[in-house]
MITOR-67549 format. One record per residue (C-alpha): y, z, x; residue in three letters. Coordinates in steps of 0.2 Angstrom, whole numbers, plus 5000, padded with zeros to 4 digits. Each point is the difference from the previous one (the first is absolute). Example, Ala and Ser with C-alpha at 12.3 -4.5 7.8 and 13.67 -1.06 7.14 Angstrom:
# MITOR-67549
497850395062ALA 501749975006SER 
***
This chain:
# MITOR-67549
536451524659MET 500149815000SER 499649904984ASP 498349954997SER 499549815003ALA 499249924985TYR 499049834999THR 501149854995LEU 499349924984VAL 500349814997TYR 501049964985ASP 499449844992PRO 501749964992SER 501450075010PRO 501349894991ALA 499650064983SER 500650185001LYS 499850124985VAL 501650114998SER 500050194999VAL 500550004982ASN 498549894995GLU 498950125009TYR 500850154991LYS 499749914983THR 498249965004LEU 499750195005LEU 500950064984GLU 499349894986LYS 498449935007GLY 498250054997LYS 498950065014ASP 499449835004GLU 501849935003SER 500450165010LYS 498649975011ILE 500649825004ASP 501850075002ALA 499450135012MET 499149875011LYS 501649895001GLN 501050165004ILE 498850055014LEU 500149825008VAL 501950004999ALA 500150175008MET 498849955014LEU 501049855003ASP 501550115004GLY 500950034983ASN 499950194997PRO 500849984982MET 500550194999PRO 500749974982ASP 498249994993LEU 499450175006LEU 500650104984MET 499249864989HIS 498450015009VAL 500050194997ILE 500449994982ARG 499049864994TYR 498549985012VAL 499650175006MET 499550074983PRO 498749864997SER 498250055000LYS 499449835006SER 499050025016LYS 500549835008GLU 501850034996LEU 499850185008LYS 499349925016LYS 501449875001LEU 501250154997LEU 499450095016TYR 500249845010PHE 501850004993TYR 500250195006TRP 499449955017GLU 501349875004ILE 501550054989VAL 501550085010PRO 499850194997LYS 501650065009VAL 501949964998ASN 500949925014PRO 500650175006ASP 498150055002GLY 499950124985LYS 498649984988LEU 500449914984LYS 500250114984GLN 498849884991GLU 498650045012MET 499950174992ILE 499349924984LEU 498849905011VAL 499550165008CYS 499650084984ASN 498949854994ALA 499150005017ILE 499650194997GLN 499349974983ARG 498949865007ASP 499450115014LEU 499350114986LEU 499449854989HIS 498350034992PRO 499549825005ASN 499350015018GLU 500549825005TYR 501850034995VAL 500050165011ARG 499249915014GLY 501349854999HIS 501450135000THR 499350095015LEU 499849845009ARG 501949964996PHE 500550175008LEU 499349945017THR 501449865000LYS 501450124995LEU 501250055015HIS 501350114991GLU 499850195002PRO 501150044985GLU 498849914989LEU 498450055008LEU 500550194999GLU 499850004982GLN 498349925000LEU 499150115013VAL 499350134988PRO 499349874989ASN 499349905015ALA 499250165007ARG 499250034983GLN 499249835000CYS 499050065015LEU 498950104988GLU 499749874987HIS 498249984995ARG 500149815002ILE 499849945018ALA 501049844997TYR 501550124998VAL 499650115015ARG 499849865012LYS 501849944997TYR 500750184998ALA 499550035018ILE 500949855007PHE 501550054989ALA 500150175008ILE 499849925017TYR 501449884997SER 501250134993ILE 499750115016TYR 500549855011LEU 501649974990VAL 500550185001SER 499050145007GLU 500950144991HIS 499449934983LEU 498250055004ILE 500050115016PRO 498250044997ASP 499449824998ALA 498850005016PRO 499250164994GLU 499949944982LEU 499249845005ILE 498850095012GLU 499450124986GLU 499849854988PHE 499049915013LEU 498850155002ILE 499750024982ASN 500049824994GLU 498449914995THR 500549834996ASP 499849885015PRO 501649904997THR 501150154998CYS 499250085016LYS 500449845009ARG 501850004994ASN 500250185004ALA 499349985018PHE 501249855003ILE 501550104994SER 499450165010LEU 499749905016SER 501849935000ASN 500850174996LEU 498950125011ASN 498949935013ARG 499350175004ASN 499550034982ALA 499149835000ALA 499150045016LEU 499550174993ARG 499349924984TYR 499049875011ILE 499350145011GLN 499550104985GLU 499049854992ASN 499349935016VAL 498250044993ALA 500249914984SER 501049855008LEU 498649874998SER 499850054981THR 501849994996MET 500649874988ASP 500449835009PRO 501950014994LEU 500250175009LEU 499049945015GLN 501249855002LEU 501550114999ALA 499350115014ILE 499749845011ILE 501949954996GLU 500650175006PHE 498949995016ILE 500749835004ARG 501850064998LYS 499750165010ASP 498949915014LYS 501250045014ALA 499850194998SER 498950125011GLU 498649994987LEU 499449835004ARG 498350055005SER 499850094983ARG 500649854991TYR 498749895009ILE 498650124994ASN 500750004982LEU 500049815000LEU 498349995007THR 499450104986GLU 500949904987LEU 499149845007LEU 498550064990GLU 500950004983SER 499249904986GLU 501749914997SER 500349845008ASN 501850025000SER 499950175009VAL 498849935013VAL 501249855004TYR 501550125001GLU 499150135011ALA 499449875012ALA 501749925001SER 500850165004SER 498750055012LEU 500349855010VAL 501950045000MET 499750185006LEU 498849975015THR 499349875011SER 498550105005ASN 498549875001PRO 498950104989SER 501250034986PHE 500649815001VAL 498249944999SER 499750124985LEU 501549934991ALA 499449825003ALA 498350044994ASN 500750074984LYS 501149844998PHE 498449895002ILE 499050104988GLU 501449994988PHE 500149815002ALA 498149984997ILE 500050114984LYS 501649934993GLU 499849854988SER 501849945000ASP 500249865013ASN 501950045002ASN 499550185005VAL 498749945012LYS 501349895009LEU 501350145001ILE 498750125007VAL 499549875013LEU 501849985005GLU 500050195002ARG 498549995012VAL 500849865010HIS 501650115001ASP 499050145007ILE 499249895013HIS 501749935006LYS 500750175002LYS 498550075008ASN 499149865009PRO 498350035006GLY 499650144988ILE 499249914986LEU 498649905010GLU 498650114993ASP 500549954982VAL 499949815002THR 498349994991LEU 500650114986ASP 501549894997ILE 498849854999LEU 499150094986ARG 501549944989ILE 499249825002LEU 499050054984SER 501549974990SER 500049834991PRO 501849965004ASP 500349885014VAL 501750065005ASP 499350185002ILE 498649945011ARG 501249905010LYS 501150155003ARG 498650115004ALA 499349875013ILE 501749985008GLU 500250195002ILE 498250025007SER 500349865013LEU 501450105007GLU 498950155002LEU 498549915008VAL 499550065017THR 498649975012SER 499150154993ARG 499949944982ASN 500149815002VAL 498149984998ASP 500050104983ASP 501549914994VAL 499249835003LEU 498450054992LYS 500950054984LEU 501049835001PHE 498349915001LYS 499350094985LYS 501649964990GLU 499949815006LEU 498249994994GLN 500550064983LYS 501349874999THR 498849865004VAL 498950054986ASN 501450044988SER 500849884987ASP 501550104997ALA 501749914998ASP 500850085015LYS 498450005011SER 500649855010ALA 501750095004GLU 499250165005TYR 498749915011ARG 501549925009GLN 500850175003ILE 498350075007LEU 499849855012ILE 501850025006SER 499750195002ALA 498449975010ILE 501049875010HIS 501450125005GLN 498750145004THR 499049895012ALA 501549935009ILE 500650185003LYS 498350065006PHE 499149895011ALA 498450105000GLN 499649954982VAL 500549825001ALA 498249935003ALA 499350104985SER 501449954989VAL 499749815004VAL 498250024996ASP 500550094984LEU 501249874994LEU 498949855005LEU 498650084990GLU 501149984984PHE 500849835005LEU 498949894989PRO 500250114984ASP 501950015001LEU 501449894992SER 500949885011THR 501550115002GLY 499150155006ALA 498849895011ALA 501649925008THR 500750185003GLU 498350045009ILE 500149855011LEU 501850045005THR 499450175005PHE 498649925010ILE 501149895009LYS 501150145006GLU 498550115005VAL 499249855010ILE 501649975009GLU 500350185005LYS 498350055004TYR 499249875011SER 498350115002ASP 499749984981LEU 500249815000ARG 498249955002SER 499350124987SER 501349954987ILE 499749815003ILE 498150034997LYS 500350104984ARG 501349874994LEU 498949855003VAL 498650094990GLN 501250024986SER 500549814999LEU 498649954988GLU 500550124987SER 501949964999ILE 500549894985ARG 501950005002SER 500749855010GLY 501550115006LYS 498850145007VAL 498949875008PHE 501549925009ARG 500550175006GLY 498350035007ALA 500049835009LEU 501650045009TRP 499350175006ILE 498449925006ILE 501049855008GLY 501150125009GLU 498950145006TYR 498249925002ALA 500149995019ILE 498250035006ASP 498749864998SER 498950104990ALA 501350044987ASP 500549815000ILE 498249954997GLU 499850134986ALA 501549954992ALA 499649815001TRP 498350034992ARG 500850104986GLN 501249864997PHE 498649875000ARG 499150114987ALA 501650024989CYS 500249814999ILE 498249954996GLY 499249835002GLU 501049875009VAL 500649864998PRO 500750084984ILE 500249844991LEU 498249945002GLN 499450174996ALA 501050014984GLU 499449824995ARG 498250055003LYS 500250164990HIS 500749914985HIS 498849865001GLY 501449875003ASP 499849845011ASP 501249955013ASP 500549844992ASP 500450074982ASP 501250145006ASP 501549904995ASP 499149954983GLU 499750194997THR 501850045003ALA 500649864989GLU 498850064986GLU 500750185001GLU 501749924997LYS 499649904985THR 498650104991ASN 500450185004GLY 501450084991SER 501450065011SER 501250155000LYS 501450055011PRO 499850145012ILE 501150105012VAL 499449985019LEU 500350145013ALA 501549925007ASP 500950004983GLY 499849814996THR 499149934985TYR 498349905000ALA 498849934987THR 498350084998GLU 498749904991SER 498750094989ALA 498649935011PHE 500850065016THR 500350174992SER 498250014995GLU 499449945017LYS 501050135009GLN 499550144988THR 498249965004LYS 500350005018LYS 501150155002SER 499250165005GLY 498549925009THR 500949935016LYS 500550085016PRO 501850055000PRO 500849875012LEU 499149864991ARG 500650074983GLN 501850015007PHE 499949815005ILE 499249954983LEU 501450104991ASP 501349905009GLY 500650155012ASP 500349895015PHE 501250125007TYR 498650115005THR 499149845008SER 501649975010ALA 499950185006VAL 498249985004LEU 500449845011ALA 501350115010SER 498650135002THR 498849875007PHE 501349955013VAL 500350185005LYS 498150035002LEU 499749845009MET 501450045013LEU 499450185003ARG 498149945000MET 500449885014GLU 500850145010GLU 498650134998VAL 498449895000THR 499049915013SER 498849924988LYS 500649824998ALA 498749954987ASP 500550154988VAL 501949965002PHE 499749814997ASN 498950044985ALA 501350114992MET 501349875004LYS 499049874990ALA 499650114986GLU 501950054998ALA 500549814999MET 498649974988LEU 500550144988ILE 501949955001LEU 499649824997VAL 498950054986SER 501450104992ILE 501149855001LEU 498849894992ARG 499650114986VAL 501850044997GLY 500249814994ASP 498550004989SER 499850054982SER 499050165004TYR 501550105003VAL 501250084987ALA 501549915008LYS 500249885014LYS 500550065018ILE 501850015003ASP 500949915014GLU 500550155010ASP 498250075000SER 499349835004ALA 501249985015GLU 499650175007ARG 498149974999ILE 500249835008LEU 501150085014THR 498750135003ALA 498649875001ILE 501149915013THR 500250165010TYR 498250045000ILE 499549835006ALA 501449975013GLU 500550185004GLY 499949985019LYS 501549885000ALA 501250144994ASN 498950165005GLN 501550115005LYS 501149954986LEU 498650034987LEU 499750175008GLU 501850054998LEU 500149944982ALA 498450074994PHE 499550145011LEU 501750085005GLU 501449964988ALA 499350074984THR 499450165008LYS 501650025009ASP 501049984983ALA 498850134992TYR 500350125015LYS 501949994997VAL 499850044982GLN 498950155004LEU 501350065013ALA 501349994986SER 499050104988GLU 499650135013ASP 501850015005LYS 500550034981LYS 498650134999ARG 500650095016ALA 501850014994LYS 499450074983LYS 499050145009ASP 501550045011ALA 501150014985ASP 498850124992GLU 499950105016LEU 501950015001GLN 500150084983LYS 499150155005ASN 500550015019ILE 501350135006GLN 500849995017GLN 500050155011VAL 501949995003ASP 500449974982GLU 501550104993VAL 499650134988ILE 501149994984GLN 500550164991PHE 500749964983ARG 500750174998GLN 501149985015PHE 500649824995GLY 501749964992ARG 499549844991ALA 501249944987GLU 499349984982THR 500249815000SER 499049995017ASP 498650114992GLU 499949894985MET 499949845010GLU 498650085011GLU 499150054984ASP 500249824993LEU 499449935017THR 498550115000ALA 499549964982ALA 500249815001THR 499749975018GLY 501549895001ILE 501650055009LYS 501449934990VAL 501549945010GLU 501349914990GLU 501649955007ASP 501549924992LEU 499649825005SER 498350014992SER 500850074984ARG 501349865000LEU 498749865002SER 499250064984LYS 501549994989ILE 499949864987VAL 501649924991GLN 499750004981LEU 501649924994SER 501449905006GLY 501750065007PHE 500949924985SER 499050084986ASP 500850144990PRO 498750125007VAL 499449985018TYR 498350075004ALA 498950025015GLU 498350095003ALA 499250095014TYR 498149964999VAL 498950145007LYS 498150005000VAL 499250174998HIS 498149995000GLN 499649924983PHE 501850004993ASP 501549895003VAL 501650104998VAL 501649904996LEU 501750095004ASP 501249904991VAL 501950015003MET 501149934986LEU 501949975002VAL 501249974986ASN 501149865006GLN 501049994984THR 501650104995THR 499150074985GLU 498850144997THR 498349934996LEU 499150104987ARG 498250044998ASN 499549905016LEU 498250005004HIS 498849895010VAL 498449934992GLU 498649955012PHE 498449914996ALA 498649935011THR 498849865003LEU 498350035008GLY 499050165002ASP 501650115000LEU 500650134987LYS 501750074998VAL 499850194999ILE 501750074995ASP 501549934992LYS 501850025008PRO 501250114990ILE 501549944990THR 501750035007GLN 501849964997ASN 500849935016VAL 501950005003PRO 501049865006ALA 499549965018HIS 498850145000GLY 498350025008PHE 498350044991PHE 498350035008LYS 498449994991VAL 498250015006GLN 498449934993THR 498250015005THR 498749864999VAL 498250035001LYS 498949885010VAL 498249984996THR 499449865011SER 500649905015ALA 500449844989ASP 501749925001THR 501250104988GLY 501749964994VAL 501350124993ILE 501449934989PHE 501350074988GLY 501850014994ASN 501450114997ILE 500650044982VAL 501650084995TYR 501150014984ASP 501449884998GLY 501750024994GLY 499549984981HIS 498850144996GLY 498349924997SER 500249855012GLU 499050025016ASN 500349915016LYS 498649965013ILE 499949965018VAL 498449925006ILE 499350075016LEU 499249915014ASN 498150025002ASP 499350125012VAL 498349945008HIS 498950145006VAL 499449975018ASP 498150014999ILE 499950035019MET 500650184997ASP 498250034992TYR 498949895012ILE 499450085016LYS 498949935014PRO 498250064999ALA 498349985008LYS 498349954994CYS 498449945007SER 499549825000GLU 498650024988ASN 501250094988LYS 501349865002PHE 498749864996ARG 499350104985THR 501850024993MET 500449825004TRP 498549944989ASN 500450124986GLU 501849984998PHE 500449864987GLU 501949965004TRP 500449895014GLU 501749945005ASN 500049865014LYS 501649975009ILE 500349855011VAL 500950045016ILE 501349895009LYS 501050105011SER 501349965014ASN 499750165010LEU 499749965018PRO 498250075003THR 498550064990LEU 500350185006LYS 501850004993ASP 499449954983TYR 498550125001PHE 501250155004ASP 501249944986GLU 498649994988LEU 499350185004LEU 501750084999ALA 500549914984GLY 498550034990THR 499550185007ASN 498249945004MET 498950045014ALA 498949885010CYS 498250034998LEU 499449865013THR 499750075017PRO 500849905014GLY 501349934989ALA 501450045013VAL 500549825005ILE 500949935014GLY 501449885002GLU 498849855003GLU 498950034985CYS 499949864988GLN 498950064986PHE 499850174991LEU 498950074987SER 500050184995ALA 499650114985ASN 501450124994LEU 499950154989TYR 501150124991SER 500050134986ARG 501350054987SER 500550184996SER 499149974983PHE 498349975009GLY 500149814998GLU 499249905014ASP 500849845007ALA 499049885011LEU 500749855010ALA 499249865011ASN 501249915011LEU 499649835008CYS 501449925009ILE 500349885015GLU 501449955011LYS 500349815001GLN 500649935016SER 501949984999ASP 499950044981GLY 500050154988PRO 498650124996ILE 498949954986ILE 498550074991GLY 499850124985HIS 499850184995VAL 498850054986ARG 500350164992ILE 498850094988ARG 500250154989SER 499250084985LYS 501649974990GLY 501049854998GLN 501750085003GLY 499750075017LEU 499349835006ALA 501649914994LEU 501150135007SER 499349995017LEU 500049814999GLY 501849994997ASP 500350115015ARG 498949895011VAL 501049844994ALA 501650095004ALA 499450035017ILE 499549825003ALA 501749954996ARG 500850095014LYS 500649905015THR 500350045018ASN 501949975000LYS 500749965017ALA 501250135008LYS 501849955002LEU 500349995019ALA 501849955001PHE 501449934989VAL 
***
């Protein structure tokens, strides 16, 4: 029988070795406390590979007689690992004394000593020793204390496995013990032993106790489930399924979980699979531990993936888990439910989502906004998937639009844009409902989204006129400047004086405006704005608050509506009246934008856009076709391209999901029993199945990761192969003694900078002249920040205590090994962009020939994915703006915004802004971006 393998224990001080004679002295003359310390050191040394056979007799003479419980415990650890046979394979004579001591401990009056000794017997593999201990072990089966009996049964079982002739009647003995035993732990141990020794006897016991199966102790029930799982390929599968179904009614959550898991493994019958899924769901609802809830939800998801189409009836049951206060659990339950939604249950699912959405509107909980966003996204996905509910979903969401936050309302408008583009028959009803909601919108961003939808999809004259009336109501009395003067009781002539008075008399304070700039707000203005706020129509309030970007979008919407109105109406008087009113409103916005009644003056860009819109409205016929192309066709076409890109991604995802469960009719059937796969191939397949990554490493890739640590002229030459394995960096260091002398006590010391930690310390070794020595060390990585590993080689010089040192080159950890491309929604990107506090802005000046070349280099060099649809650029493109996203293996998000242009006959210029939650990741990616910008397109050598 081969030697047992034991765990290697790290020795913190390998250089300071205690000699065997010192250990002998400690064991001879020391007290129990010093003996305990000595035994711990001896055990560590032995586990490191030094057997120290000379200590055996001293341990027997000076440690074995002690009555200290802790020392006795260490003593049994020593008996477990000490070599018990001579090199010729015969038992050592000293072990006879040990055997006598073990016999006495098996009959010790203290039950804990007996139990520990019986547990030690399960680790003995020498029949000569065990033969003397069998009578005492059998006697322990009848001990009055259950603690002794539960270890005695395992001791009998392990002795039988070592040599059957020592206890030939072990199966019958264990079976009889199982029948007569009353303690649940002992019965569990006995059944486990019996099931491994005699399958028929275990089946017989189960058959005889089927009636009391549901009332058995949970420990024994779990043991029976484990036996069924191992024996699942037998002819008794149908019986096992019935037993597991009965065990699903157990009061123990552990038994229910294991029984449901085993039931799914044994059968794919829809009724049994649904039963197991229902039990998982009930378990998740009752259980209070959030981690357990997530684990159970993953089990339900696994059942769905292996048995698609079976769990449709439990969709609403899964959504009962939404009663949990944890957002992550709610999110996972919604994700799983969305995969199970069909045309039969979609209405019920949407009703439940509506109920939950109503709760979030009236709730002040911290995570209610995040949960609301999840619900709206789920409703969005459901409506896009099932066209028959799109109309009701739009009405549902527009009903909540005024009460939701800006982020949630923006998500609703994104969904409405997609629905109104895909389902043309719903456009008129959606426009009417959206127009009615304008007066209650108090967010400029949401109002701008509504303006874009109305400007693009209000085609009929009735819709245009209704929208126009609503816009007029949302602005209020015009001209705005005169109305505000009248409201405040100011005359036209003293407007400037009032403004000057505010500057001189009112106290001022700096405020941050919407665009991030600073302005000064007087106390008078603040008081006046406070008095006015909350009483004005939304568009008027936006204008007075200085939100002129919304005014610019309103101007563009006016142009779109005027162009369409001219096509669909024959009423010239109505059209001319609308044109005059539009110009009056826009001019009024420009005038009030330069007055003192607004929080900040109108910016140049917005003023220019409004003036341009006025010009188009007044003189539109001169460039009618060009205006229609720019305002009515270009933006809608761009949105169609974006939708097509999203549909393509969605279709690809659905095809991939379908491909996971599909089986071709001509697919080859594999019989593993008939295969002749090598062990290494099987291990590689298992690794690939576990990680999902096929490892293909060739010699060239290995050579590219070798780092030179010291120079060729140093006494010790060192080089390291750097290998990244999940969250560890492994350094295989090869050392070469380039001197003509033996280097004594040579070892390598490593230290780190950054979020790195050296796990193990290389061993000390004597290296002969021109000899080779290989060491390995592991460095733990905890984040994707830039990390540096440095160190030196230390060895003894020629005069005893003198040490010589060779300084090693630094090893920089490549963060790209931990950063992977990822995808996220536009709203999530913007949310993270606003939340992340660290930003790194890199100015770009690259000599690469085209923007596409630089863009491809940037994506490849930073491992980031492009989130901007249509960012595939051609050779003639001169400008590029795109959002990029990646995620590290440690869950860190990295965002980037790229803005570059190609100068005519010049370099590519622009900048890349990188944001992350931590500073290290932003700086590390910034260094990589800067390195990419320095790349040049070197000309190829044509001839010499």
